ChimeraX commands (.cxc) that place a marker at each C-alpha (Angstrom):
marker #1 position 65.05,87.65,123.35 radius 0.5
marker #1 position 67.46,87.44,120.43 radius 0.5
marker #1 position 71.11,84.95,120.95 radius 0.5
marker #1 position 73.78,87.61,119.62 radius 0.5
marker #1 position 77.03,86.03,118.65 radius 0.5
marker #1 position 80.86,86.03,119.79 radius 0.5
marker #1 position 81.57,88.68,117.00 radius 0.5
marker #1 position 78.30,91.32,118.09 radius 0.5
marker #1 position 79.32,91.30,121.89 radius 0.5
marker #1 position 83.40,92.13,120.56 radius 0.5
marker #1 position 81.73,94.87,118.30 radius 0.5
marker #1 position 79.85,96.55,120.81 radius 0.5
marker #1 position 82.78,96.11,123.70 radius 0.5
marker #1 position 84.82,98.10,121.41 radius 0.5
marker #1 position 81.94,100.40,120.71 radius 0.5
marker #1 position 81.38,100.92,124.26 radius 0.5
marker #1 position 85.34,101.69,124.93 radius 0.5
marker #1 position 85.83,103.68,121.99 radius 0.5
marker #1 position 83.15,106.55,123.36 radius 0.5
marker #1 position 84.63,106.27,127.02 radius 0.5
marker #1 position 88.34,107.35,125.25 radius 0.5
marker #1 position 87.45,109.67,123.85 radius 0.5
marker #1 position 84.97,111.07,126.50 radius 0.5
marker #1 position 88.31,111.22,129.21 radius 0.5
marker #1 position 90.25,112.55,126.61 radius 0.5
marker #1 position 87.37,115.60,125.10 radius 0.5
marker #1 position 89.37,117.96,128.05 radius 0.5
marker #1 position 93.10,117.12,127.00 radius 0.5
marker #1 position 94.63,119.93,125.17 radius 0.5
marker #1 position 96.23,119.08,121.75 radius 0.5
marker #1 position 99.28,119.47,120.70 radius 0.5
marker #1 position 100.55,122.65,121.18 radius 0.5
marker #1 position 97.80,124.41,122.50 radius 0.5
marker #1 position 94.75,124.94,125.98 radius 0.5
marker #1 position 92.13,122.77,127.09 radius 0.5
marker #1 position 88.36,124.60,126.74 radius 0.5
marker #1 position 87.64,123.67,130.22 radius 0.5
marker #1 position 86.89,126.18,132.90 radius 0.5
marker #1 position 90.18,127.47,135.05 radius 0.5
marker #1 position 90.83,125.08,138.23 radius 0.5
marker #1 position 90.91,127.48,141.36 radius 0.5
marker #1 position 94.35,126.59,141.74 radius 0.5
marker #1 position 95.52,129.00,138.32 radius 0.5
marker #1 position 93.57,131.76,139.86 radius 0.5
marker #1 position 95.10,135.44,140.78 radius 0.5
marker #1 position 97.36,133.69,143.91 radius 0.5
marker #1 position 99.07,137.24,143.29 radius 0.5
marker #1 position 98.48,139.79,146.85 radius 0.5
marker #1 position 99.59,143.61,147.57 radius 0.5
marker #1 position 102.63,143.46,150.24 radius 0.5
marker #1 position 101.64,145.94,153.24 radius 0.5
marker #1 position 104.42,146.74,155.09 radius 0.5
marker #1 position 104.86,149.48,158.51 radius 0.5
marker #1 position 108.00,149.46,160.33 radius 0.5
marker #1 position 108.42,152.31,163.10 radius 0.5
marker #1 position 111.77,152.04,164.83 radius 0.5
marker #1 position 114.05,154.44,167.31 radius 0.5
marker #1 position 114.48,155.05,170.79 radius 0.5
marker #1 position 110.88,155.70,172.03 radius 0.5
marker #1 position 108.32,153.28,173.84 radius 0.5
marker #1 position 105.07,153.67,172.13 radius 0.5
marker #1 position 102.65,154.03,174.68 radius 0.5
marker #1 position 99.95,152.47,172.27 radius 0.5
marker #1 position 99.89,151.07,168.24 radius 0.5
marker #1 position 96.87,151.21,166.50 radius 0.5
marker #1 position 97.25,149.34,162.99 radius 0.5
marker #1 position 93.85,149.53,160.83 radius 0.5
marker #1 position 92.68,148.10,157.53 radius 0.5
marker #1 position 89.67,148.36,156.48 radius 0.5
marker #1 position 87.65,149.45,158.96 radius 0.5
marker #1 position 89.17,146.59,161.37 radius 0.5
marker #1 position 91.23,147.22,164.39 radius 0.5
marker #1 position 94.76,145.92,166.10 radius 0.5
marker #1 position 95.96,147.58,168.73 radius 0.5
marker #1 position 98.50,146.94,171.18 radius 0.5
marker #1 position 99.95,148.57,174.37 radius 0.5
marker #1 position 103.72,149.43,175.52 radius 0.5
marker #1 position 106.18,148.26,172.32 radius 0.5
marker #1 position 109.14,148.45,172.47 radius 0.5
marker #1 position 110.79,149.68,168.98 radius 0.5
marker #1 position 111.20,148.20,166.06 radius 0.5
marker #1 position 107.78,147.53,165.14 radius 0.5
marker #1 position 106.29,145.95,162.16 radius 0.5
marker #1 position 103.64,145.06,160.99 radius 0.5
marker #1 position 103.25,142.99,157.59 radius 0.5
marker #1 position 99.89,142.90,155.74 radius 0.5
marker #1 position 99.15,140.55,152.55 radius 0.5
marker #1 position 95.97,141.89,150.99 radius 0.5
marker #1 position 94.57,139.37,147.53 radius 0.5
marker #1 position 94.02,141.04,144.48 radius 0.5
marker #1 position 90.32,141.71,143.52 radius 0.5
marker #1 position 89.66,143.39,146.74 radius 0.5
marker #1 position 89.63,146.64,144.67 radius 0.5
marker #1 position 90.29,149.54,146.91 radius 0.5
marker #1 position 91.60,148.78,149.94 radius 0.5
marker #1 position 92.51,151.81,153.31 radius 0.5
marker #1 position 94.94,151.67,156.54 radius 0.5
marker #1 position 96.04,153.62,158.86 radius 0.5
marker #1 position 98.66,153.80,162.17 radius 0.5
marker #1 position 97.52,156.14,165.11 radius 0.5
marker #1 position 101.04,156.12,167.34 radius 0.5
marker #1 position 101.55,158.00,170.43 radius 0.5
marker #1 position 104.22,157.51,172.93 radius 0.5
marker #1 position 105.95,159.52,175.68 radius 0.5
marker #1 position 108.77,161.21,174.77 radius 0.5
marker #1 position 112.13,159.63,172.66 radius 0.5
marker #1 position 112.40,159.94,169.09 radius 0.5
marker #1 position 110.83,157.27,166.42 radius 0.5
marker #1 position 110.54,157.51,162.61 radius 0.5
marker #1 position 107.94,155.29,160.84 radius 0.5
marker #1 position 107.81,154.28,156.49 radius 0.5
marker #1 position 105.30,152.57,155.28 radius 0.5
marker #1 position 105.47,150.61,151.80 radius 0.5
marker #1 position 102.74,149.20,149.47 radius 0.5
marker #1 position 104.22,146.54,147.19 radius 0.5
marker #1 position 107.33,147.50,147.96 radius 0.5
marker #1 position 106.82,151.61,146.66 radius 0.5
marker #1 position 107.59,154.49,149.46 radius 0.5
marker #1 position 104.05,155.09,150.57 radius 0.5
marker #1 position 104.24,157.72,153.76 radius 0.5
marker #1 position 107.09,158.85,156.35 radius 0.5
marker #1 position 107.20,160.14,159.49 radius 0.5
marker #1 position 109.68,161.21,162.57 radius 0.5
marker #1 position 109.16,163.15,165.58 radius 0.5
marker #1 position 111.27,163.46,169.14 radius 0.5
marker #1 position 109.96,164.65,172.98 radius 0.5
marker #1 position 111.07,165.61,176.14 radius 0.5
marker #1 position 111.01,162.82,178.47 radius 0.5
marker #1 position 107.14,162.47,180.46 radius 0.5
marker #1 position 105.83,164.01,176.64 radius 0.5
marker #1 position 102.69,163.67,174.77 radius 0.5
marker #1 position 103.54,162.74,171.61 radius 0.5
marker #1 position 101.62,161.53,168.53 radius 0.5
marker #1 position 102.47,160.29,164.89 radius 0.5
marker #1 position 100.39,158.84,162.02 radius 0.5
marker #1 position 100.19,157.37,159.07 radius 0.5
marker #1 position 98.35,156.54,156.04 radius 0.5
marker #1 position 97.39,155.83,153.23 radius 0.5
marker #1 position 95.12,153.46,150.31 radius 0.5
marker #1 position 95.76,151.04,148.05 radius 0.5
marker #1 position 93.31,149.39,144.84 radius 0.5
marker #1 position 94.18,146.56,142.24 radius 0.5
marker link #1:1,2 radius 0.2
marker link #1:2,3 radius 0.2
marker link #1:3,4 radius 0.2
marker link #1:4,5 radius 0.2
marker link #1:5,6 radius 0.2
marker link #1:6,7 radius 0.2
marker link #1:7,8 radius 0.2
marker link #1:8,9 radius 0.2
marker link #1:9,10 radius 0.2
marker link #1:10,11 radius 0.2
marker link #1:11,12 radius 0.2
marker link #1:12,13 radius 0.2
marker link #1:13,14 radius 0.2
marker link #1:14,15 radius 0.2
marker link #1:15,16 radius 0.2
marker link #1:16,17 radius 0.2
marker link #1:17,18 radius 0.2
marker link #1:18,19 radius 0.2
marker link #1:19,20 radius 0.2
marker link #1:20,21 radius 0.2
marker link #1:21,22 radius 0.2
marker link #1:22,23 radius 0.2
marker link #1:23,24 radius 0.2
marker link #1:24,25 radius 0.2
marker link #1:25,26 radius 0.2
marker link #1:26,27 radius 0.2
marker link #1:27,28 radius 0.2
marker link #1:28,29 radius 0.2
marker link #1:29,30 radius 0.2
marker link #1:30,31 radius 0.2
marker link #1:31,32 radius 0.2
marker link #1:32,33 radius 0.2
marker link #1:33,34 radius 0.2
marker link #1:34,35 radius 0.2
marker link #1:35,36 radius 0.2
marker link #1:36,37 radius 0.2
marker link #1:37,38 radius 0.2
marker link #1:38,39 radius 0.2
marker link #1:39,40 radius 0.2
marker link #1:40,41 radius 0.2
marker link #1:41,42 radius 0.2
marker link #1:42,43 radius 0.2
marker link #1:43,44 radius 0.2
marker link #1:44,45 radius 0.2
marker link #1:45,46 radius 0.2
marker link #1:46,47 radius 0.2
marker link #1:47,48 radius 0.2
marker link #1:48,49 radius 0.2
marker link #1:49,50 radius 0.2
marker link #1:50,51 radius 0.2
marker link #1:51,52 radius 0.2
marker link #1:52,53 radius 0.2
marker link #1:53,54 radius 0.2
marker link #1:54,55 radius 0.2
marker link #1:55,56 radius 0.2
marker link #1:56,57 radius 0.2
marker link #1:57,58 radius 0.2
marker link #1:58,59 radius 0.2
marker link #1:59,60 radius 0.2
marker link #1:60,61 radius 0.2
marker link #1:61,62 radius 0.2
marker link #1:62,63 radius 0.2
marker link #1:63,64 radius 0.2
marker link #1:64,65 radius 0.2
marker link #1:65,66 radius 0.2
marker link #1:66,67 radius 0.2
marker link #1:67,68 radius 0.2
marker link #1:68,69 radius 0.2
marker link #1:69,70 radius 0.2
marker link #1:70,71 radius 0.2
marker link #1:71,72 radius 0.2
marker link #1:72,73 radius 0.2
marker link #1:73,74 radius 0.2
marker link #1:74,75 radius 0.2
marker link #1:75,76 radius 0.2
marker link #1:76,77 radius 0.2
marker link #1:77,78 radius 0.2
marker link #1:78,79 radius 0.2
marker link #1:79,80 radius 0.2
marker link #1:80,81 radius 0.2
marker link #1:81,82 radius 0.2
marker link #1:82,83 radius 0.2
marker link #1:83,84 radius 0.2
marker link #1:84,85 radius 0.2
marker link #1:85,86 radius 0.2
marker link #1:86,87 radius 0.2
marker link #1:87,88 radius 0.2
marker link #1:88,89 radius 0.2
marker link #1:89,90 radius 0.2
marker link #1:90,91 radius 0.2
marker link #1:91,92 radius 0.2
marker link #1:92,93 radius 0.2
marker link #1:93,94 radius 0.2
marker link #1:94,95 radius 0.2
marker link #1:95,96 radius 0.2
marker link #1:96,97 radius 0.2
marker link #1:97,98 radius 0.2
marker link #1:98,99 radius 0.2
marker link #1:99,100 radius 0.2
marker link #1:100,101 radius 0.2
marker link #1:101,102 radius 0.2
marker link #1:102,103 radius 0.2
marker link #1:103,104 radius 0.2
marker link #1:104,105 radius 0.2
marker link #1:105,106 radius 0.2
marker link #1:106,107 radius 0.2
marker link #1:107,108 radius 0.2
marker link #1:108,109 radius 0.2
marker link #1:109,110 radius 0.2
marker link #1:110,111 radius 0.2
marker link #1:111,112 radius 0.2
marker link #1:112,113 radius 0.2
marker link #1:113,114 radius 0.2
marker link #1:114,115 radius 0.2
marker link #1:115,116 radius 0.2
marker link #1:116,117 radius 0.2
marker link #1:117,118 radius 0.2
marker link #1:118,119 radius 0.2
marker link #1:119,120 radius 0.2
marker link #1:120,121 radius 0.2
marker link #1:121,122 radius 0.2
marker link #1:122,123 radius 0.2
marker link #1:123,124 radius 0.2
marker link #1:124,125 radius 0.2
marker link #1:125,126 radius 0.2
marker link #1:126,127 radius 0.2
marker link #1:127,128 radius 0.2
marker link #1:128,129 radius 0.2
marker link #1:129,130 radius 0.2
marker link #1:130,131 radius 0.2
marker link #1:131,132 radius 0.2
marker link #1:132,133 radius 0.2
marker link #1:133,134 radius 0.2
marker link #1:134,135 radius 0.2
marker link #1:135,136 radius 0.2
marker link #1:136,137 radius 0.2
marker link #1:137,138 radius 0.2
marker link #1:138,139 radius 0.2
marker link #1:139,140 radius 0.2
marker link #1:140,141 radius 0.2
marker link #1:141,142 radius 0.2
view
């Protein structure tokens, strides 16, 4: 085995360290530029659609059925006001929703917005003890 001198060992260490520094800096963005590395999960589109439904009035809703993309949630004996706010991430395509309400008399008004824009509204009233219903529905997409 050949014997290496101190100068040869020093040059070898400098060469190895130089390669390590170049490798470590290869993903650093140049001044005023961008890195060529793929985007991290933190830089993905984190925007959301906001669907909000608000129901006000004097009626007591015997049932409220809220459906979003086929997933149903039901509440019974709901005293107004009632509000449902749902955030849906971008990138999911088309989303369909519906709100069905049943009430026994009184007055009610319902408004639905998506991303702060009016989608639909309804209102109704009925005599005490009468069977009444109201529905809202809509869709949104990216």
